N, C-alpha and C positions, 0 to 999 in steps of 0.2 A: 504493501501499500505506500508505504513513505515513497517507493521509486516511483509508482505511478504522480505521487503528486510533483515528485522532482521532476519528471519530464515537463509535466502540467504547465509548472512555474518556467521550466526554460522555454518551451515553448510559447508560454503569454508574453515571457521578459523581452525577446527574442523578436517577437510580434511587432512591438511597441518603440524598435532601434531608429524606427525615421523619426520620432520623437524625443530624440535623445537633447535637441538644443532645448526643448521648452520643457522637460522636466529636470530635477534636479539630479544632477548624478550620486546613484550608489555604488558602493564597492561589489561589485560583481561575485569577484571570488568568494568574499563575505556571507553573501545573500546567499551562494550555491552552497557552502558549508551548513550554514546555518539548516538551509532546507533538508539538506543531503542529510542531517543528523536528526531529522524531525524539530528541530529546535524551533519552533514556530511562534513562541512567545517570544525570543530574544530576537527574532528576524522582524518582530514588529516593532520591539523595543529599538531598533537599531533604526529603521525606517521611519520611527517616529523624530529622532533624533535628524534624520537626514532632511525629513518633509514638517520643518515644525510649522505651526499654524500661525494663519489662517492658511489652509491646503484649499484650492480652488482648482489646482489642473486637477483633469479629469482620469487622467494614466494615473497620477500620485493617486489619489483616491482610489482607483479600482485596483490598485497594488496593496494600499493599505487594506480596504476590505476583505483582500483575499488572502492573506495572510492573517489578519485578525479572526478570518471563517475557520482556517485549519489552525489556528492556536484556539479553538472553544472561545473565544474573546465574543459571543456572539452579539450581544447590545452593542458593542463598538462593531462589528461587521456590519449590522443592519442598518447605523447609523451615515456610515460610508456610504453605503449602496444608495439610501436615503437622499443623500448629497449629489450622488450622479442622478437618482433619475428625477428629483425636484430642478436639476440643471437642463436636463429631458427626459421628458414624458415620453418619449417613443421610445427609450432604450428596454427592450426586452430583456436584457441578460441580468438587470439591477432586478426587474419584476422576477424573474425567474429565483435568483441568489434571495431575495430578501423572503422569498415564499418558501424555500430551502431553509433558509434560517430559522425560521417561524415554527415551522413540521418540525425540526429537531428541537426546538425549546417547548415542543407541547402545544402549541397556539393553533390550531388549525382551522379557525376562524378567521384568522388574520391573512395564513397561509392562502386558505382559501380564495379572499379578497383581494390579493394578488395575483394569484393565477388568473383570476378572470377579466382585471385588468389585460392579464398576457393577452387571451383570446381575445379579445377586441381588437389589436394589435396585428396578432399571428392565428391564424387556422389551422396551420399546419403542422404543429409541433405535436406530435402524438405522446411523450413524454405528461406534458400538460394537462391532456384529458386522461391519461391513465390515472392522475393522481387526482383530478378533480372526482373521477369515478370513485374514488376510494373515499373521498372529503364525504362523498353523497348518501356512499353505503353507510358510512358511523353515524350516519343522521336518518338512517331508515328511508332518504328520500329516494324511492325506484323511480320515480319519472326523472327527475335529472340524471340518477346516476346510469338509467338506460339510454339516453341520450348521450353523455361524455360517451358512454360504454359504446355505443354505434359509432362514433364518430373515430374512435381511440381504432376500431377495429378497422375502418374504412382506409384508415390511415398504415393498418399497418394488420393485413387479414390473419398473418401467422403467429404474431406475437402470443406464446400460450398463455399468460396470465389474462390478457384484456379478452382472449377469445374463451378462456374456462370462467372466468366470471361472466362474461357475457350471454352465453350457454346457459350458465346456473342461475341467471335472472329471468329468461326468455321461460325456461322450467319454471320456475317459482308464480311468472305470469300466467303458466300455461301455453305459451306460445312453442311449442314442441318441434312446429317445423320449421322454426328461424332456427332455435336452438342446433339443428341436425344444420343446416347449412353451415354454419357457423364451425363447427365442428369439424365437418369435412374437409374443408378446406386445409383449417389448421393441421389435423391431424395426418393428413397428406405429407405435411413438410416437415412433421417429426411425428411418424408413427408409433415411437416408445415411448412418449413422453406420460410421463405417471401424471401431472394436472391435468392432460388433457383426457387420458384414457378415466380417470375416477370422474372428469365431469361428463363423458361419454355412458360411465357405467349410470351415473343419475338418471341420467336424458333416460337409458334403455330401462330403464326401473320405472319411469312416469309415464314411457309409452306401453310399458308391460310388453316388452320384448324382451321375454325371459329367455330366451337361447341367446341371443344379444347379449343379454347381463350376464350370464354364465362365463360367455366368451371371455366377454370383457375384465370380469371379474378375476377368473382364472390366470389370464395374460398379467393382471396386476400383483396376482400372488405370485406366479413366478417370479415377477421381476422385483419380487423382496418387499413389495407392498404388502407391509401387515398393520394397517390402521381399522380400527372398530368401524370405521365408514364402510371400506371395501368389505370386510367377512357378513356384515349385517346384509348389507346389500346383497351379496354373492349368497346365504344362507337363505333368502329371502326368495332369492330365485332358484336354488335348488328345490325348495320347499313347492313353489309353481310348477316347478317341471317332474316333479314327482320324485327326483332325487333325494328321497327321503333321510337316508343315513349320510349322504354326501352334507345335507344342510343340518342335521344332527352334529357332525364332524367340525364342520365350518365355525357355525356358532358357537358349541361346548368349548371350541378351541379359545374364545377370547377370556382372557382373564376376569377375575372377580369385578373389579375397576370399570370393567368397558360392559360389564353387563345390564341392559336393560330391557323395559318390559317389553319391548320389540323382540327384544330376541331372545327372553326367554317363554314368551308367545309361540314364536315361531318353533322353539326345541321344541315346545310340549304338543304343538301339531303335528310335527313330523312325527313322534312319540305314538299320537295320538292313531296316527294313518297305518305305522305298523305294528298297529294293534299291542301296544305295551302301555294299560291304562297308567297302571303304576306312577310311572316316569313322566307319562301326560300330565297327570294329577299333579305331580311335586312341580313340575315347571308351568304351569297354570299358573298356581298357587305364589311359586316368584314371579309371575309377570302382577298378579295381585300388589304384591308387598312392594316389588320396585316400580311401580305406576302409582305410589302414595306417597306423601311425601311425611318425610321424617318429624317431621316438625307440626302435623295438622291436629296431633292430640292439645300442643301449645296454643292454634290458633281456636279451638273449640275451648279451650280452659280461658282464654283471655275472653272471650265472646260469653260465657258463662259467667263469669266475674263484673263482666262489663253491666248483664241484663241483669244481675242482684245490684247492682249499683242504684241501677232503675225501678228498682221494685217489679223485676218484670220474671216472678219465679219459677212460672214453670215453663220459661225459654232458657232462665238458667239452669234449669234442672237438666232438660233435654241436652242442652250445651255440655254439661258437664256430662254426662252418660253418653253422649257422642265424642267425646273425648276419649272416655275410658274403652271404646271400642277399636281404636286405634294402639292404645299405650296404655297401660295401666299404671300411671306416673301417681307415687305415692301421695304428691300434693295434691293433684286433681280428688282424689279418693279422700283427703282431708277437707278441701274445700266442701264436697260435695255431703259431706257428712253433717259439717256446718251448717250446710245451708237447709238439712233436713231438721237439725235439730234447733236451730235459733228463729229460722223464718220462716217452715213450713210445718214446724210444731209435728213432726212426725218422728216418737223416740224408737220406734221400731225399727225404722231405714235408718236412722241417724246411728244407734248401733250396729248396725249391720255393715256400715262404712268405717266407723270407729275402728271395730275390728281388722276388717281387710286394710287401711291404712297402717297399722300397729304389723300385722303381719307381712307388710310388703319392704318391709326393712328400711324403713326411712334413715337418712344419712343423720349417725348419733348426735356429732357436733352442730351440723348446720339447723336441724331441726327439733334441736333438744327442747324447744319450749313446746314445739307441733305434739311432740311425742306424750311428753309431761299431762299436758292438756286432754289428749284424747285417751290416756289411760285412766285420767281420772273421770271421766266422760261415761268411760264404759263401765265401771267400778259403781258410778249411781244412778244409771238407766242400768244396769243390770239389777241392781238394787229394787230399782221403779219398779222392776216388772214383778218383784215376789208377792 
């Protein structure tokens, strides 16, 4: 990388030799030594001693801006490029560099604004439309993303990132024929590109072209693509093609962290077709569990507490009981016991849930007061029944 920077600097420097009489002279050997050693901060300090403020020469500003950017002095670099742009608002290079700097700083809004100014001056730069499409995607602005990707793809139809992104967006928008056209051109130019083949697998699955999906998925596996996306799509395609054992092998090979309700469901469906009900039920049950958020108990418990505060006691009871269907957390049992005890005046149910709370092994340190209170209420409610 440092050698590339060096070459860029050399080319940049000598391209401006004709302006030597206008630009204050620098020690070329010293600058090259700084750049070759990656000592950009020192190079910037040196340039500032030569190009003392105020700096008005465009070539001097450009050298300062470039060096500040390489030294990761991004605010300074942007300020220099801004000065250049203020002198010439048709300067596309300064706009592009300010966009790049702001993207590096995480200021995508500002970066996008510079690129939008850029395309008013020049509609032929592929990289600008590609980046604008990325910015639109982060905002879920599919209309803008589609327009930018289409323009970028028109400028370079075989660049794989844009072709894959455009195809994927077409599939999301259910424009499958357009996706097919985009991919056919890009894949013809690079038939072993993993990114393009993954997009083809997504498209084939959306079109229910299961034979093509299997062929593409197997090609990806042979190429070393072990992603969960590919395995899942291939496993589903195997099921649709009635290759149930292949489906099981592909889906079950995924590590637990990548197992989803989809992988579990189709594994169960494969076992069902193979007349193996025991394994089928196991995976269907797993699919159900994976489809439920582990925080569902918390959501219902919070809802119950809120209803209780509103004095909507039947709704509070229902919410707490729904929470327990997903996970019998000790605190939910305690809250429900208290609801029956204090609000609903149902000692029998209160006793039942206080006992369940104590049997659920609550944290002895964090819930010691709740435990003590529950024990006392169990004693009192039990005595009252006699």
